[in-house]
N, C-alpha and C positions, 0 to 999 in steps of 0.2 A: 692364257694361251689362245692362239688362233684356233678357230673351228672350221677352217677351210679344207676342202678335199686335198688329200696328199698324193694319191697314186691313181694311175689310169685304170687300174683293174678293180676298183670298187664298183659294185653294181647292185641294183635293186631288183628283187624278184618280181616277175610279172604278177599282176593281180589275178588270182584264181577264184573261181566260184566257191570252192570249198574252204579256202583259207581266209578269204576276205581281205579287207584293207589292212588289218594289223600286220600281217606277214609282209605285205608290200613295203611297209615302212621300217620293219625291224630286222629282216633277214637278208643277207647279201647273196647274190647269185654269181656263179663263176662266169666271167665275161668281161666286156670292155665297154658296155653301153652307158654306164652312169657311174657316179661316185657317191660315196657316203661320207659324212663329215668325220674328220679325224683331227686331233690336235697337231699343230705344227710345232717344230722344235725351234724355229727361228724367232727373231725378235717379235714379240707380240704387238709392238707398236706399229708394225708394217701395215700399210693400208692395202687391203685385198679386195679388189672389185671384180667379182666373178661375173658380173652382169654388164661389163663394159661393152658398148655396142660394137660388134664385129671384131673386137680385139682378139677374141679367142676362136673365131670361126676358121675352119680350114680354107685355104686359098688355093689358087690354081697350081702353085708350085709344089704342094704337098702330095704325098702318096700314102696309101694305106699301110699300116704297120705290117711288116713282113716277117714276124717271128711267131712261129707256131710250134706245137709239140706233137709227140706221137699220140695216136688215138688212145682213148682210155680203154683199159682192159675191161672185158665184160660187157661192152656195148654191142649193139646190133650191127655196127659198121663193119664191113669186111676188113679183116686183118691183112697187113702186107705180107704176113708169113704164108697166107693161104691163097692169095690172089695176086696176079701180076697186073691187074687193071689199076691205073693211077686214080687216086681219089679226086673227086670233082673240085674240092677246095684247093688242091695243089695245082690243078690245071688252070684254074681261074684266077689264082692269086697273082696280083701285080708284082712286078719286080722293081724295087726302088731304084735300081741302077739304070732302068730304061731299056734293058735288053729283054730277050725272050725269057719266059719263066723257065727255071731249071727244074724239070720234073723227071729227068731221065733216071736210069739205074734202078728201075723198079724190079727188073729181073733179079738184081742182086739181093733184093729184099726178101726173096723166097726162102733164103737160108741165112742164118747169122753170118756176117762177114768173117772171113778167116782170122782177121787180126783180133777179133773179140774172143776167140776160142780160149786162149791162155788165161783170160781174165775171169772165166766162169768160176774158178777157184782162186782166191787171192793167194798169191805166193809171197814169200818173204821179200823178194826183189821188188814186187809191185808195191807192197806195203812200205818198203823203204823209199821207193820213188815218190809216192804220195806224201810221205812224211817230209820230203824235201821241199814240197810246195809251201808257200807262205800263207796259204788259206787252207782251212780244214777240208780235206777231200776223202771221200769214202767210195768204194766200188760196190754198190748194192744193185738190186734188180732194177730200181728206178733209174739210176745213173746209167746202167747198161742199156736200158730201153732208149734213153735220150741219145746216147752215143750211136746206137744203131740207126735211130731216126735221122740224126744229122749226117751220118756216113752213107746211108743208103737211100733214105726218103728224099732228102733235100741236099744232096752232096754238092752239086754245083752252086746252089744258092748260098750254102754255108761257106763255100770257098770264096764267093764274092764278099761275104761279110768279113772274112779274114783279110782279104786284100784291101778292103776299104779301111778297116781298123789300122792296118799297117801304115796308112797315110798319116793318121793322127797319133799313132802310138808314142812317138818320142815326146810330144807335147803332153799327152795324158800321163806318161810315166813321170815327167818332171813335176807336174801339178800334184800327183798323188804322193810323190816323195816329200814335197813341201808340207803336206798334211799328214805325213807319217802313216800313210795307208799301205797295205800290202800291194805289191806290184801286180799280183794275179787278179786283184779286184777289177782291173781294167776289162776283164772278160765279161763282167756283168753287162757291159754295153752291148755285147753280142746277143744276149738273150732279151735285152730291152728293145733294140732297134736294128741290130746288125750295124751299129754306128752310122746310121743314116740320118743326117741333119734334117732331112725333109720328111721323116716318118711321122705319122700321126695315128692315134687310135680313135676308136669311136667315142671315147670319153673326152676327146680333144686334148689328150696328152700329146706332147710334141717334142721332137728333137732326139738326138742320140741317147739322152738319158731319160726321155719320156716324162718330163715334168708336167704336172697340171699347172694351170695359170696361177692359182693361189700360192702353191708352194714355190713356184718360180719367183714370184714377187717377194715372198717372204725371205728368199735367199738372194735377193739383190738383182734379179734379172728384169730387164725391161720388156714388157709385153703390151703393145698397143696396136693401133691400126697400121702402123708403118714399120715397126721394128719388133721382132720377136727373138730375144736373145736366148731362148731355149734352143734355138737352132745353131747358135754360135758354138762351134766345137770347143773353143777355149773357155769362154765365159760359162757355158753350161757345165763343163767339166769341173770348173772351180766350184760352182754351186753344188754339183753332185758330190764332190769331195767333202765339202762342208757338211752336207746333209748326212752322208755316210759316217763321217767322223762323229757327228752328234748321235746318230743311232748306235754306234758302237759304244760310245761313252755311256749311253743309257742302258744298254742290255749287256754289255761286257762279253759278247760272243758274236762272231761274224755270221753264223747261220741265222741267229735271231735278228741281227741287224739287217740282213738281206731280206728276210721274211717281212720285216717292218717296212723296208723300202718298197716292197711290192704291195703290202696290204695296209700299211699305216701303223704307226707305233701303238695307237690306241687299241686296235684289234689284237695285236700280238700280246700286249700287256694284259688285256682282259683274259685272253686265252690262258696265259701262264697262271694268272690269279685263280681262275675258275678250276683249272685242272690241278692246281697246287703242285706244279712241276717247274723245272728251271731250264729246260733245254728245248731246242727246236725239234729234235727227234721225238721227244715225248709229246709235244702238242700236235705234231704231225700225225700221231696215231689217234687223235680225237676228232670230233666233228666241230671243234671250236674255231677252226680256220678253214678257208675254202680249199678245194682240191687244187685250184690254180696256184695258190700260195704254197701248198704242200709240194707241188711239182717244180716250183720256181728255183729252190735251192739245188735239187738234183740236176735241173737243167743247166744251172750255172756250173756245177761240178763237171758235167759232161762236156760243156763248151770249153772249160779250162783244160781238161785232159787232152782234147783234140788240138786246141790251139798251141799247147806246149809240145805236142808230138805230131805235127801235121803229116810228116812223111810216113809215120806208122799207119795212118789211116788213109793214105793215098791222096792227101791234099797237097796242092802246090805250095811251095814256100816263096813264091814270087812276092815282092813288095812293091807298093805303089810309091810314086814320088812323094816325098814328105810335104806336109802342109807348111809351106814357107811363103812369106809375103812381106811387102813394105806397106806403110800406111800413108796415104795422101790426105792432106787436110782439105776438105770440101766445105765451102762456106754457103752454099745454096743448094737447092734441090736440082739434081741432075739425074737423068735416066741412064741405065747401063748401055743402052743401044747408042745413045748420043756420045757417051764416053768412048765406046768402041769405034764409032765412025770417025772421031777426031784423032784418037790416039793409036788406033790399030790394035788395041788389046781385044782379044776375042770376047764376045759377049758371054759365052758359056763359061769362060774362065773367071769373069767377074762374078757370075752367079755362084760358081764353085767356091770362090774365096769369101763371098758375103751372103751366106744362106739366111742370115738373120734379117735381111731387108726383104720384107714381105712382098713389096710391089716393084721390085727390081729398080729401085731408085732411092737416093738418099732422102731422109725424112725432111718434111717441110719445117719452116720456122727459121728463127735467127741463129739457131745453134750451129756450131761447126761439127762436122762428122768425120771420123777417121775411117776412110774407105780403104779396105785392103786391096792392094794391086800387086801384080807380079813383081818379084824381086828385081830391082833396077829400074822400075817404071815410075817411082814416086816423083822424081824431078820432072819428067816429061808431062805427067798428068797435071801437076801444079802449074807448069809453064803454059800449058795449052788450055787451062781452065777457062780463061776468058772467051775462048772460041767454042766452048761447049754450051749449047743453048740450055736455058733453064727449063725445068719441067714442071707442069702444073698437073696435079693429080685430078683424075675425074672425081666428081662428087660421090661420096659413099652413099649406098642406099640408106634411106631413112629407117631408123630403128622402129620396129613396131612397138606400140605402147598402149597400155590400158589406163583409163582414168575412171575415178570413182563416179558412180551415178546412183547415189542412195543405196538401196539393197542390190542394185545391179551394177555392171561395169560396162564401159564403152571401149570398143576396139576400133582403132583407126586403120582402115583398109590400106594395104600397101600395093605397089605395082606387082602384078603377078598373082595376087590373091584371087581365089574363087570361093564361092560359098562352100564348096566341098572341102577345100583346104582349111578354111576357118572352122568348119564343123569338126574336122579331124583333129585340128590343133587343140581345140578347147573341149573336145569330146561332148559336143552338143549336137543333137540330131538336126539335120537340115530343116526339117519341118518346124522344129521349135524356133530356129533362127528366123525363118520366114515369118512365123506368127508374131514373134516378139518385135520384129522390125517392119511389119506390115509390107512385106515384099510379095509382089505378085509373080515375080520371075526370079531365077537364080542369079541374075546379073547384078554385080556390085562393081563400084568404080573406086579407083585410088582416091583417098581423101575422105571417103564416106566414113561415118561412124556407125558401128553396129552395137546394139545392146547385147551383152554377153551374160546370159543368165539361163538357168534351166527351168 
């Protein structure tokens, strides 16, 4: 089996003076900054190159992941029930749609919304309603907290997620039905990314289904300097459907499968084994999985309840235009702006239809590329292709690399490097770097080689 990272939310605890290096290598922390190895379920023969130069780095098109949850109970942070002051992270968080952040309705958060009142005690009708869902749904305090947060803390933002999902919903439903997946599972994309093709996490997970590069390649997605199919709404959904089906076949229950989608099947399997239990609810009461994973399934349940009953919670039922397109055959590298200038197709529409093209142009080489264009524009684009100038990509920055030098290592200085940056990158004091390299000043130049040793 592959040992590449699976999920964006694996993280490594910061090194502390008291716990030392062992904890930093063995215990995960809740967050999105790094990943830990987990076995992948896909074909073990797939070649996974997590160190491909620039292939997994965020580019200018991407925006930070915009899915968060309610503040943890028992923390020192002010609760929205006792304060009408917006949290700093809500005010500063970027909106993936490019509009102003939606942080209104904090006055509503002073008291539980009226529509939640009947749900404090589960009634027979509510139980029957949730039983009608095709995913297991419960209404407990954690699910209620997430409903309240979506409804009052980030109401406008969640409404944008629902609107964006409506654009792709018919395609996702068709793909999930082909894989015999529950239709309600589509709402997992809301808690992953708000179905934003351009969303990325600090762990470099990308796209509407937040795939890490290794898992994406294991499930057949192309990820390189020019194309990142984790952003393709259709191809990434097919990969997500395959992965979710594999997880369900492994665990036999959707709550466990979703927890594994978040944390990796290895972590969930070990937790079940150590606790000698068989359900997600049981391992969620232990310390064997992270709090972020414990909250992931209730967050999905809350998103599902709201998405199936938007009017009950005051959300608009407006739908976006469906994701429809034709495909034009492109035989050379052309840029979106050149296509727009010749054909009249708006540049932004080309970007909307082709989020997988990282640099707003078809990839280089002799391959043909199926470029998505507005419905009815395929013939025009192919007829005018000779008039569209070819595009030459600017040279990518040279990848930093180390070469062996006996007991030491050499580092080749890149453009933009300073001695301070190199010191921070390799955790070596500036004084040591200067001594090892006989430097009388902190000035270094691109192309220089530095001895990297302590």
